[in-house]
MOPAC internal coordinates of N, CA, C and O (Angstrom, degrees):
PM7 1SCF
backbone

  N    0.0000 0     0.00 0     0.00 0    0    0    0
  C    1.4384 1     0.00 0     0.00 0    1    0    0
  C    1.5267 1   110.38 1     0.00 0    2    1    0
  O    1.2310 1   120.21 1   128.22 1    3    2    1
  N    1.3235 1   117.20 1   -51.78 1    3    2    1
  C    1.4690 1   120.33 1  -179.10 1    5    3    2
  C    1.5225 1   110.96 1   -65.99 1    6    5    3
  O    1.2310 1   121.30 1   143.90 1    7    6    5
  N    1.3135 1   115.12 1   -36.10 1    7    6    5
  C    1.4528 1   119.97 1  -179.80 1    9    7    6
  C    1.5244 1   110.41 1   -62.76 1   10    9    7
  O    1.2310 1   120.37 1   136.78 1   11   10    9
  N    1.3202 1   116.90 1   -43.22 1   11   10    9
  C    1.4644 1   121.73 1  -179.62 1   13   11   10
  C    1.5255 1   111.65 1   -64.42 1   14   13   11
  O    1.2310 1   120.55 1   152.94 1   15   14   13
  N    1.3230 1   116.56 1   -27.06 1   15   14   13
  C    1.4655 1   121.13 1   179.73 1   17   15   14
  C    1.5249 1   111.62 1   -95.22 1   18   17   15
  O    1.2310 1   120.39 1  -167.49 1   19   18   17
  N    1.3297 1   116.85 1    12.51 1   19   18   17
  C    1.4661 1   123.55 1   179.67 1   21   19   18
  C    1.5223 1   113.53 1    61.15 1   22   21   19
  O    1.2310 1   120.42 1  -150.82 1   23   22   21
  N    1.3155 1   116.81 1    29.18 1   23   22   21
  C    1.4656 1   121.48 1   174.34 1   25   23   22
  C    1.5222 1   107.21 1   -98.54 1   26   25   23
  O    1.2310 1   121.83 1  -108.06 1   27   26   25
  N    1.3309 1   114.11 1    71.94 1   27   26   25
  C    1.4574 1   121.56 1  -171.69 1   29   27   26
  C    1.5245 1   112.18 1   -59.84 1   30   29   27
  O    1.2310 1   119.92 1   135.70 1   31   30   29
  N    1.3175 1   117.77 1   -44.30 1   31   30   29
  C    1.4679 1   120.30 1  -178.76 1   33   31   30
  C    1.5220 1   111.44 1   -59.88 1   34   33   31
  O    1.2310 1   120.45 1   137.74 1   35   34   33
  N    1.3164 1   116.75 1   -42.26 1   35   34   33
  C    1.4693 1   120.40 1   178.35 1   37   35   34
  C    1.5180 1   111.20 1   -67.35 1   38   37   35
  O    1.2310 1   120.42 1   140.04 1   39   38   37
  N    1.3228 1   116.81 1   -39.96 1   39   38   37
  C    1.4635 1   120.63 1   179.04 1   41   39   38
  C    1.5257 1   110.40 1   -61.86 1   42   41   39
  O    1.2310 1   120.61 1   134.12 1   43   42   41
  N    1.3125 1   116.44 1   -45.88 1   43   42   41
  C    1.4651 1   120.49 1   178.87 1   45   43   42
  C    1.5315 1   110.34 1   -62.14 1   46   45   43
  O    1.2310 1   120.66 1   136.06 1   47   46   45
  N    1.3215 1   116.33 1   -43.94 1   47   46   45
  C    1.4630 1   121.24 1  -179.20 1   49   47   46
  C    1.5296 1   110.86 1   -57.78 1   50   49   47
  O    1.2310 1   120.09 1   131.23 1   51   50   49
  N    1.3331 1   117.44 1   -48.77 1   51   50   49
  C    1.4580 1   119.96 1  -176.46 1   53   51   50
  C    1.5286 1   112.67 1   -74.28 1   54   53   51
  O    1.2310 1   119.80 1   146.90 1   55   54   53
  N    1.3151 1   117.98 1   -33.10 1   55   54   53
  C    1.4653 1   119.36 1   174.92 1   57   55   54
  C    1.5228 1   110.25 1   -67.85 1   58   57   55
  O    1.2310 1   120.16 1   144.26 1   59   58   57
  N    1.3278 1   117.30 1   -35.74 1   59   58   57
  C    1.4634 1   120.52 1   177.41 1   61   59   58
  C    1.5286 1   110.62 1   -66.63 1   62   61   59
  O    1.2310 1   120.42 1   139.53 1   63   62   61
  N    1.3413 1   116.80 1   -40.47 1   63   62   61
  C    1.4746 1   120.25 1   176.44 1   65   63   62
  C    1.5281 1   110.24 1   -61.52 1   66   65   63
  O    1.2310 1   121.00 1   137.07 1   67   66   65
  N    1.3151 1   115.69 1   -42.93 1   67   66   65
  C    1.4603 1   120.78 1   178.53 1   69   67   66
  C    1.5231 1   110.68 1   -62.03 1   70   69   67
  O    1.2310 1   120.78 1   136.18 1   71   70   69
  N    1.3222 1   116.11 1   -43.82 1   71   70   69
  C    1.4578 1   120.91 1   177.91 1   73   71   70
  C    1.5267 1   110.69 1   -58.75 1   74   73   71
  O    1.2310 1   120.37 1   134.39 1   75   74   73
  N    1.3152 1   116.90 1   -45.61 1   75   74   73
  C    1.4675 1   120.66 1  -179.62 1   77   75   74
  C    1.5229 1   111.85 1   -60.37 1   78   77   75
  O    1.2310 1   120.47 1   140.14 1   79   78   77
  N    1.3295 1   116.71 1   -39.86 1   79   78   77
  C    1.4644 1   120.41 1   177.90 1   81   79   78
  C    1.5297 1   110.99 1   -66.45 1   82   81   79
  O    1.2310 1   120.65 1   138.43 1   83   82   81
  N    1.3141 1   116.36 1   -41.57 1   83   82   81
  C    1.4659 1   120.18 1  -179.44 1   85   83   82
  C    1.5252 1   110.92 1   -66.86 1   86   85   83
  O    1.2310 1   120.18 1   145.06 1   87   86   85
  N    1.3197 1   117.26 1   -34.94 1   87   86   85
  C    1.4643 1   120.91 1   175.13 1   89   87   86
  C    1.5285 1   109.61 1   -65.14 1   90   89   87
  O    1.2310 1   120.71 1   137.45 1   91   90   89
  N    1.3149 1   116.24 1   -42.55 1   91   90   89
  C    1.4594 1   121.45 1  -179.06 1   93   91   90
  C    1.5312 1   111.94 1   -61.30 1   94   93   91
  O    1.2310 1   120.46 1   140.89 1   95   94   93
  N    1.3309 1   116.73 1   -39.11 1   95   94   93
  C    1.4700 1   119.64 1  -179.00 1   97   95   94
  C    1.5274 1   112.69 1   -93.88 1   98   97   95
  O    1.2310 1   120.81 1  -176.32 1   99   98   97
  N    1.3416 1   116.05 1     3.68 1   99   98   97
  C    1.4674 1   122.52 1   176.36 1  101   99   98
  C    1.5324 1   112.53 1    60.26 1  102  101   99
  O    1.2310 1   120.48 1  -136.75 1  103  102  101
  N    1.3226 1   116.68 1    43.25 1  103  102  101
  C    1.4601 1   123.40 1   177.08 1  105  103  102
  C    1.5275 1   108.52 1   -92.27 1  106  105  103
  O    1.2310 1   120.59 1   -89.46 1  107  106  105
  N    1.3303 1   116.48 1    90.54 1  107  106  105
  C    1.4655 1   120.01 1  -170.91 1  109  107  106
  C    1.5302 1   113.03 1   -62.09 1  110  109  107
  O    1.2310 1   119.79 1   137.74 1  111  110  109
  N    1.3181 1   118.00 1   -42.26 1  111  110  109
  C    1.4682 1   119.36 1   179.09 1  113  111  110
  C    1.5219 1   110.11 1   -68.67 1  114  113  111
  O    1.2310 1   119.99 1   141.42 1  115  114  113
  N    1.3167 1   117.62 1   -38.58 1  115  114  113
  C    1.4590 1   120.78 1   175.34 1  117  115  114
  C    1.5195 1   112.08 1   -61.78 1  118  117  115
  O    1.2310 1   120.70 1   141.56 1  119  118  117
  N    1.3258 1   116.27 1   -38.44 1  119  118  117
  C    1.4660 1   121.17 1   177.53 1  121  119  118
  C    1.5188 1   109.43 1   -63.28 1  122  121  119
  O    1.2310 1   120.62 1   132.86 1  123  122  121
  N    1.3285 1   116.42 1   -47.14 1  123  122  121
  C    1.4673 1   120.50 1   179.17 1  125  123  122
  C    1.5256 1   110.64 1   -61.16 1  126  125  123
  O    1.2310 1   120.51 1   137.28 1  127  126  125
  N    1.3191 1   116.64 1   -42.72 1  127  126  125
  C    1.4751 1   120.26 1   178.57 1  129  127  126
  C    1.5257 1   110.83 1   -61.22 1  130  129  127
  O    1.2310 1   120.53 1   139.20 1  131  130  129
  N    1.3161 1   116.60 1   -40.80 1  131  130  129
  C    1.4660 1   120.18 1   179.58 1  133  131  130
  C    1.5220 1   111.39 1   -65.76 1  134  133  131
  O    1.2310 1   120.48 1   137.18 1  135  134  133
  N    1.3402 1   116.69 1   -42.82 1  135  134  133
  C    1.4717 1   119.31 1   176.46 1  137  135  134
  C    1.5308 1   110.41 1   -60.80 1  138  137  135
  O    1.2310 1   120.80 1   138.22 1  139  138  137
  N    1.3185 1   116.07 1   -41.78 1  139  138  137
  C    1.4524 1   120.03 1   179.19 1  141  139  138
  C    1.5303 1   110.96 1   -63.31 1  142  141  139
  O    1.2310 1   120.30 1   135.59 1  143  142  141
  N    1.3207 1   117.03 1   -44.41 1  143  142  141
  C    1.4713 1   120.90 1   178.74 1  145  143  142
  C    1.5279 1   111.42 1   -62.54 1  146  145  143
  O    1.2310 1   120.62 1   138.31 1  147  146  145
  N    1.3232 1   116.41 1   -41.69 1  147  146  145
  C    1.4667 1   119.47 1   176.34 1  149  147  146
  C    1.5254 1   110.37 1   -62.55 1  150  149  147
  O    1.2310 1   120.69 1   140.97 1  151  150  149
  N    1.3246 1   116.28 1   -39.03 1  151  150  149
  C    1.4554 1   120.24 1   177.00 1  153  151  150
  C    1.5184 1   112.07 1   -60.38 1  154  153  151
  O    1.2310 1   120.58 1   137.41 1  155  154  153
  N    1.3072 1   116.49 1   -42.59 1  155  154  153
  C    1.4705 1   121.13 1   179.23 1  157  155  154
  C    1.5237 1   110.59 1   -61.16 1  158  157  155
  O    1.2310 1   120.74 1   133.43 1  159  158  157
  N    1.3152 1   116.19 1   -46.57 1  159  158  157
  C    1.4693 1   120.25 1  -178.93 1  161  159  158
  C    1.5272 1   110.47 1   -63.27 1  162  161  159
  O    1.2310 1   120.67 1   133.41 1  163  162  161
  N    1.3238 1   116.32 1   -46.59 1  163  162  161
  C    1.4673 1   120.21 1  -179.24 1  165  163  162
  C    1.5293 1   110.74 1   -64.82 1  166  165  163
  O    1.2310 1   120.46 1   144.84 1  167  166  165
  N    1.3103 1   116.73 1   -35.16 1  167  166  165
  C    1.4585 1   121.83 1   176.75 1  169  167  166
  C    1.5324 1   110.33 1   -62.36 1  170  169  167
  O    1.2310 1   120.97 1   132.80 1  171  170  169
  N    1.3275 1   115.76 1   -47.20 1  171  170  169
  C    1.4693 1   120.45 1   178.84 1  173  171  170
  C    1.5236 1   111.83 1   -63.26 1  174  173  171
  O    1.2310 1   121.03 1   149.51 1  175  174  173
  N    1.3185 1   115.64 1   -30.49 1  175  174  173
  C    1.4558 1   121.58 1  -179.86 1  177  175  174
  C    1.5339 1   111.31 1   -76.90 1  178  177  175
  O    1.2310 1   120.76 1   163.83 1  179  178  177
  N    1.3363 1   116.16 1   -16.17 1  179  178  177
  C    1.4578 1   120.08 1  -178.41 1  181  179  178
  C    1.5157 1   113.47 1    94.63 1  182  181  179
  O    1.2310 1   120.56 1  -173.58 1  183  182  181
  N    1.3162 1   116.54 1     6.42 1  183  182  181
  C    1.4660 1   122.11 1   179.46 1  185  183  182
  C    1.5328 1   108.09 1   -92.22 1  186  185  183
  O    1.2310 1   121.17 1  -106.48 1  187  186  185
  N    1.3318 1   115.38 1    73.52 1  187  186  185
  C    1.4554 1   121.58 1  -169.51 1  189  187  186
  C    1.5250 1   113.83 1   -67.73 1  190  189  187
  O    1.2310 1   119.80 1   142.49 1  191  190  189
  N    1.3018 1   117.99 1   -37.51 1  191  190  189
  C    1.4619 1   120.07 1  -179.24 1  193  191  190
  C    1.5280 1   111.08 1   -63.54 1  194  193  191
  O    1.2310 1   120.51 1   131.54 1  195  194  193
  N    1.3235 1   116.63 1   -48.46 1  195  194  193
  C    1.4664 1   119.47 1   178.75 1  197  195  194
  C    1.5325 1   111.20 1   -67.61 1  198  197  195
  O    1.2310 1   120.37 1   146.49 1  199  198  197
  N    1.3291 1   116.89 1   -33.51 1  199  198  197
  C    1.4637 1   120.20 1   176.32 1  201  199  198
  C    1.5207 1   109.75 1   -61.01 1  202  201  199
  O    1.2310 1   120.40 1   132.83 1  203  202  201
  N    1.3315 1   116.85 1   -47.17 1  203  202  201
  C    1.4662 1   120.72 1   179.14 1  205  203  202
  C    1.5211 1   112.18 1   -61.83 1  206  205  203
  O    1.2310 1   120.44 1   140.68 1  207  206  205
  N    1.3163 1   116.77 1   -39.32 1  207  206  205
  C    1.4658 1   119.88 1   177.92 1  209  207  206
  C    1.5323 1   110.54 1   -58.60 1  210  209  207
  O    1.2310 1   120.82 1   136.70 1  211  210  209
  N    1.3235 1   116.04 1   -43.30 1  211  210  209
  C    1.4648 1   120.01 1   179.32 1  213  211  210
  C    1.5189 1   111.83 1   -69.90 1  214  213  211
  O    1.2310 1   120.00 1   139.59 1  215  214  213
  N    1.3337 1   117.60 1   -40.41 1  215  214  213
  C    1.4611 1   120.07 1   177.32 1  217  215  214
  C    1.5285 1   111.07 1   -60.06 1  218  217  215
  O    1.2310 1   120.29 1   137.35 1  219  218  217
  N    1.3301 1   117.05 1   -42.65 1  219  218  217
  C    1.4574 1   119.93 1  -179.28 1  221  219  218
  C    1.5260 1   112.40 1   -69.86 1  222  221  219
  O    1.2310 1   119.91 1   146.36 1  223  222  221
  N    1.3208 1   117.78 1   -33.64 1  223  222  221
  C    1.4718 1   120.01 1   174.41 1  225  223  222
  C    1.5247 1   109.36 1   -61.90 1  226  225  223
  O    1.2310 1   121.04 1   135.24 1  227  226  225
  N    1.3273 1   115.61 1   -44.76 1  227  226  225
  C    1.4669 1   120.39 1   178.72 1  229  227  226
  C    1.5233 1   110.44 1   -62.82 1  230  229  227
  O    1.2310 1   120.30 1   134.50 1  231  230  229
  N    1.3220 1   117.04 1   -45.50 1  231  230  229
  C    1.4555 1   121.35 1  -178.22 1  233  231  230
  C    1.5224 1   111.93 1   -59.48 1  234  233  231
  O    1.2310 1   120.16 1   136.51 1  235  234  233
  N    1.3299 1   117.31 1   -43.49 1  235  234  233
  C    1.4685 1   120.58 1   179.42 1  237  235  234
  C    1.5256 1   111.26 1   -59.27 1  238  237  235
  O    1.2310 1   121.01 1   138.25 1  239  238  237
  N    1.3263 1   115.68 1   -41.75 1  239  238  237
  C    1.4728 1   119.69 1  -179.93 1  241  239  238
  C    1.5188 1   110.33 1   -67.77 1  242  241  239
  O    1.2310 1   119.99 1   134.56 1  243  242  241
  N    1.3410 1   117.62 1   -45.44 1  243  242  241
  C    1.4699 1   120.97 1   179.03 1  245  243  242
  C    1.5252 1   110.58 1   -60.46 1  246  245  243
  O    1.2310 1   120.26 1   135.96 1  247  246  245
  N    1.3397 1   117.11 1   -44.04 1  247  246  245
  C    1.4606 1   120.49 1  -179.59 1  249  247  246
  C    1.5287 1   111.45 1   -62.54 1  250  249  247
  O    1.2310 1   120.61 1   138.13 1  251  250  249
  N    1.3085 1   116.44 1   -41.87 1  251  250  249
  C    1.4612 1   120.88 1   179.88 1  253  251  250
  C    1.5262 1   110.75 1   -65.91 1  254  253  251
  O    1.2310 1   120.78 1   136.80 1  255  254  253
  N    1.3177 1   116.12 1   -43.20 1  255  254  253
  C    1.4581 1   121.66 1  -176.86 1  257  255  254
  C    1.5337 1   111.76 1   -69.23 1  258  257  255
  O    1.2310 1   120.72 1   136.85 1  259  258  257
  N    1.3309 1   116.23 1   -43.15 1  259  258  257
  C    1.4593 1   120.54 1  -174.47 1  261  259  258
  C    1.5253 1   112.79 1  -101.87 1  262  261  259
  O    1.2310 1   120.61 1  -179.28 1  263  262  261
  N    1.3456 1   116.44 1     0.72 1  263  262  261
  C    1.4714 1   122.92 1   175.29 1  265  263  262
  C    1.5321 1   112.29 1    51.41 1  266  265  263
  O    1.2310 1   120.71 1  -125.79 1  267  266  265
  N    1.3281 1   116.24 1    54.21 1  267  266  265
  C    1.4757 1   121.88 1   177.24 1  269  267  266
  C    1.4918 1   110.29 1   -70.44 1  270  269  267
  O    1.2310 1   120.10 1   180.00 1  271  270  269

């Protein structure tokens, strides 16, 4: 929602909160999804290095979970 309204700081804040909750409950796919979502937001913001870091964190989890 915040991302669509170009409120990048709010979008990052709430995705980070979501990530922290998913880490706490050990939801590996949820964690990967959150990293991916953060990557998308950072990518749109032009922060490509941090976006890639998040995409690769997500990819490692997806690969481990689905054994690609």
